[in-house]
N, C-alpha and C positions, 0 to 999 in steps of 0.2 A: 508958425506951426510948420511951414513949407522947409524952415531951415532945419528944424529939429528931426525931422523923419531920416532925411538923408546923413546926418550925423549918426543915427541909430542903427543903421544899415552899414555906416563905413566903419564903424565900432568893431564890427567881426565877433561879436558875443553869441554864443549859443541862445537858443530861447529859453527863456525861464521856466522852471517847472512851479506848479504849485506845491504848497505844503504836503496837500493829501496825495499828489502825483509821485512825490520823492518818498513818504512816508510808505505807502504799498508797494512802490519799486522796491524798495529797502526790504518789504515784508517777502515778498516774492523771491527776492534774491537769496536770503536766508532759508526760506522753506524750499529752494530748490536746492541749494549747498549743503544744507544740514537736515535732510527730511528725515534721517535715522541717526541718532547719537546715543551713547551709552556715559553717564556721569555716576560717579562717587563723591558724596558728600555726606555732611552732617544736615539734618533738617533743623529749621529754625523757623519761630514766626508762623507755626501751624495754625492756619484759619479754616474753621469747617463752617462753610457759610450756611445761611437757612434755606437756599436754593439747591443744595447738595452738592455743590461744587467745593473742591478743597485747594486753598491758595496757602503757598510755602516758599520757604527760600532754602536753598542749597548752597552751602558755603564750605572752605576749608580754611587753610592759614592766610591765604593771601587775595581770594576773591569770593565774590557770592552772585548768584543768579536766581531770579525770580522762577516761580514754578506754578503750574495750575494742574491739576487732576478734575477733568470733567465729570459729571454725574454720572454718566454712564460707565466711567471706567473704574469708579471708586470702589464698587462691590467685585470688580475682578484684581485686586491687588492683593497681593500673598500676605503684606503686613500691613497693620493700621499707622497711619503717618502720625510720630509723636515728637515731641520736642527733644533733641539731643541723639535721635536714633541716626545710625549711620548707615547709609542705604546706597543701591545701587539702581538706578532707574534709565529706562530707556524711553525715549518720545523723538520729536522734532522741535528744532530750533526755530522761533517765529518771533513778530514784534508786534507789540501793543501801539498803535498808530497813535491813538488819541494820548499818548504818554511820552512819546519819543523812547522807548527801553524795549528790551527783548527779553525774551522768557522762554522756557520750556515748558512743552505741552507733554505731560508724560502720562503714558500707556501701561508699563508696566515698573513695580518697584519690589525690592527683593531686600533682605538685611545684610549687612556686612559688617565685619568685626564684631564687636559685642552685638550687633544687631543681627548676626550669624546665629550666637546663641538664642535670642528671642526667636527667630525663623525654625530653629529646630526645637525650640518649645513650643511654636503654633502646630508643627509636624505632631508631635507628641500629643498635644492635647485633642486634636483631631483624631488620632488613632484611639485613644483612651475614650472620646465621646462616641466613637464609632462601634466599640464594645459594650457600651452602656454604662461605664463607671460612673458618670456625671447624671443619670437619670436620677430625678426626685423620688420616683418610687421604691430605690434601692436604700435610701438614706432612714438613718433611726431617728425616732424622736428623742427629744433631749428629757430626761426624767424632771418632773417638776420640783421633787424635794429630794434631793439627793443625799445619802447618808455618807458617801466618802466621794471625794473627789481627787482625781489621777492628774498630777501635773507634770509634763514633760518640757524641761527648759534646764537652763543654766544655772548651777546652783548660787551663782554670784550674779549680781548686778540687780539693776532697778527692776525688771520684771518681774521676777519672784516676790520680791517685795511688796509691788503693787498687787497682784494677785491675791496673797495671803491677807494683805491689808482688807482688801475688797471684801474677800469671803469673810472673815472675823467680822465686818461691819454689817454684812447683810444676813449671812446666814451661817453661824457658827456649827462647823461641822467638822470630820476629820478628813485632813489635807495628806496625800501621800506624793512625794516628789522625788521624780527619778531623774536623777542628774545626767544631763548630756552634753556635749559641745554643740552650738548651734553655728558653727562657722567652720569651714574646712572641709576637707575630703572626709576625714571622719564623720561628719554631722550625719550624714543621712543614714549610715549604717547604725550608729548609735541609737537615732530616734525610731528606726526600725525595730532594732532589738529591745527597746524600753515599750512600744507599743506590743510587741508579741510578748514581751514579760507580762505586761499588765493582764492582756488576755488569759494567759496561761494559768493566772492566781486561781485558785479553789476558793469558792465563795464560803465553804465551811471550814477553811485553814486560818493557821494562825495570823496571817495577814489579810485584811479585808481587800476583797476584789472591789475598785473604783465602779460607780454608777454611772460616771461621765468622765473623759480624758480631754485635758487642755494641752496641745502643743503650741506653745508660747515662743517668741523672740523679738527683740526690738527691732527697729527700722535700720534701714543700711542699703548700701548701693545693689545692683544687679547681681555683682559678683558675690557679694556677701550673702544675699538669700539665695545663692543658687542650689546650695545642697536640696531646700526643700522643692526645688522641681525635680529630684530623682524620679525614675520611673520605677524602680524598685520601693521607693520610701510610697511614691502614690498608690501603687498596688497593695501594699501593706495596711495602710489607710482604710484604702476600700473594703479589704477583707476584714477588718477589725470589727468584732462582734459587741464590743462596747460604743455607745454614743461618743464622737468625738467632735472637739470644736477645735479649728484652725486658728489662730492668732498670730501670724507670722508678720513683721512689719507693721507699718503705719496705714493709715485708711487709704491712701494711693496704692501702695505695694499689693501684687498681686503673685502668687504663687501657685504650683500646681496642686498642692494638695487642699488648696481653699475649694478647689472644684470635686474632689473626691470625698472630703470631709462631711460631716452631718450638717455642721454650721459653719459659717465663717464670721470669724470677729474681727472689725477694725482695728481692735487694739488688744493687747493682753488684759487691760481693765475691763474692756466692754464683754471678753470671754469670761470672766468672773461674773461680771452681770447675768451673761446668760445663762451660766452654769446653775446659778443659785437664786432662790426668791429672794425677798426682803421680810424677814421675821416680824418685824415690827408692823408692817403692813397687812401679814396674815392674822397678827394677833389682832390687829384694828379690825379686820375685814370679819373675822370670826364673832368679835365682841359686837359690832354693829349687827350682824346676823343673829346673834342670841337675844338682843333688845328686840329686834323685829318680831322674832320668835314669839317672846312672852307678850308682846303688845296684840300679834294677831291672836295668841291663843285667848288672850284675856277679852278680847273683842268678839271672839267666836262664844265664850262661855256666857257674858251678857246676854248675846243676842238669842243663844237658846234658852236662857231664863227668861228674858222677856217674852219669847213665842210660848214658852209653857205657860207663864201666868197669864197670857191671854187666851190660850185653849181652857186653863181653868174656870175663868169665868164665864165663858160659854157653855160649859158641863153643868149638867145638876149633880146635886150629891150624891155619891155612891150609895148611902142608905136607901133613899127613894127608888134608885135603879133597881136594888136588890128588893125590895118590897113588892115591885109590880112583877118581877119575874118569878118571886116565889108564888104570887097568888095565881098568876097563869099557869103555874106547875100542879099546884093542887087542884085547880079546876079541872086540866086535862088528866092528871093521874086517877080523878073520882070517876072518869068516863069509861076509863081504860078496860075495868072490868066487865061493865056491861057491854061494851063493844066487841070484846073477844066473845063473850058467851053468843052473842046475836051472830058474827062471823060464822064460829063452828056449826049453829042450828042451820044457817042458810047452806053451807058446804054440804052439811049431812042430808039434807034434805035434797039437792041436787044429785046426791050418790044414790039416794033410794030410787028416784026417778031414772036415772040411766040404768042402774042394774037390772031392772025390770025387764028390759028390752035386752038384755044380754043371754044367750044360749048356747050350748056347746056345738049346735049344727053351722052357728057363725064362724065358728072356729075350724070345724073340719071340712067343709065345702072348698075353701080354698087349697086344703090339703090335698083332696081327691082330685081337684084340677091339675095342680101340678104334677101329680104322680102319673096320670093317665098322659101329660105332655111328655114328661120323661120316658115312659114306656115306649112311645110312638118314636122318639129321636133313637132310642136303643134298638128298636128292631129295625130302623134305616141305617145304623151305623155298621152293624154287624157284618152285612154281605160286602161293604163297601171296605171295611178294615181286612176281611178276609182277601180280597182281589189286590189290596195293595201288597199284603205280605206275599201274595204269589208272584205279583210282579218283580217285587224285591230279591225274592229267591230265585227268580230266573236270571236277573241280572247279575246277583253273585257268582251264580254257575259258570255265565259266560265270562266274567272276568277271572274267576279260578283258571278256566281253560286258556283264556290268553295269557294269564301268567305262567302256566307251565309252558305253554309255545314260545315265550320270550325268554325264558330262565337261560342265563348266560353259561350255567353248568350241565344243561341237557345235553349238549353236544358231547361232553366228557364222558357221559355214560356208553357213547358208542364208539369209543377209542380214540377220540381226539385228545389233543392237550393245548393249554392256553399258555403261553410263552409272553412274558412282561420282561422289562427291565427294570434294573434295581429302583428306578425312581417312580416304578408301577405304572408306565405307560405301557401299552400294547403292542407288540411286535405284529405288524401286518405283513412286512417283506422281508425274506432272510438276507435279502441283497442291503437292507440296512444295517445289519448286524457288523460290528467291528469284529477284527480276531482279536482274542484276549478279552471280550467283553463279558461282565457277569450280567447272569440272567437267571429267571425263576421259571419252572416248568411245574404246572399244576395239572394231575391228572384225574381219574374220574372217580377214584375212591377219596377225593379231596385232601390228598398227599402232595405235598410241595416240595419239589427237588430243587438246589442250586446247581447251576451248570457254568462252564465258561467256553465260549466258542473258540473253535480249534479251526486254521485254515481260513482262506478268503475265498469269497466267492467271485467268478468269472462272469463280468458283467455282460461280456459279449455272447457267451453262451447262454446266460441266463434270458438275455432278451431275444435270440435266436429260436429257442427251444426251451419253452417253461416246461418244468418237470412237473411230470403227472403223479399225483401222490399214490402210493401203494398201499391198497386194503390189506393190512393184516390181521389174522384173528387175534384178539387179545390174548395175551399169555399173562397169567399171574405172575411167572418169573421173571417179566420182561423188566430190565435193568437200564442204566443211564443211557438216553439214545446217542451221547455224544461221548 
């Protein structure tokens, strides 16, 4: 052993790493060098683990990298990870020491390419949901037994044949087909026009107005189904007054009108089944209810018949009951005349006994007492009424004098005049009148004259020496003061 140690030291090799030391050293190096990266690629091998984490692979034409989205970051993603979706992700590069492989820990994810359309669709869905177009409360109920079914789809292809065949087997009724294109730039406008056209039909018109509508199309790619994600079409579907079933694509395909329609069907055939009941099942149910009704009615009648028979056995015969009643009636009627005579005699005897105690004085005495009381009250009321009238008369005279003293027209009898403006307000100061202002002058003979102020007052002179009113003897021939 002494020989081996010197050879090791003389070899000059570095200290050997353990596997764990090297793995974690590489992990720290990757995380330091690539702490923030943005990657663009296609999602594949998307796995939603039961613990909430999402494991996936990002790939392009020549390479692939594993990725993981921790549970806390899944809810913050702007798009839902799906197989084949092209996305742009941000995160940090790290390694998985137990497997000696590197991966990206994804923090954000957004759509790219076709995925950009999906991102645009997601934003539109959020906006329409905020407006309440997806609320279940605004959706119409599908009629149970429609008379007319309107179908909006391409007139060629397997979709319309499947719908007509299914309706004919289940519920033979009138079907109106509005032909439209279901792919391309013109599809959304034509489907919107068809929905508005069905809603505009007069129920009493020559063309029957459908009770339910079906918008149908077969499956296809995202680009093929994209016209049914049009915002104008979605708003037309939401405003439709006829219950509408959307059946666009297969069960895994989802378009915007699926959220605003009243019902969403996984396939066009399923839409026909939602819109119509099964006539044979209804007939069988009615027949079963009819049979149950007859059985219940028969049992009820038999039960009532048995109860009546049991009650009849417990009762006596009707003639026996009548004879007893007749006998009691005869006995009572025979005693009635004698009883009435005795009753009259008793009341007559009581009347004679009471009348002997009655006399006119009994009635006159209360009258005399009340008359004396009334005379005494009248004697006391007369002086009080006279005094009351005198006080009221004096008060009335004082009020009349007060009225005369405060009469606004009384000073006019002594030669004064009252000047008012056109709006009826009283002029108290001459300085407040403007030159050219119209005024009214009322005199003691209750004559009112109109006048216009001429000239302007001198505020300095008026303030220094107030004018003394001159007392003139009233002249019957006095004219306009101004």
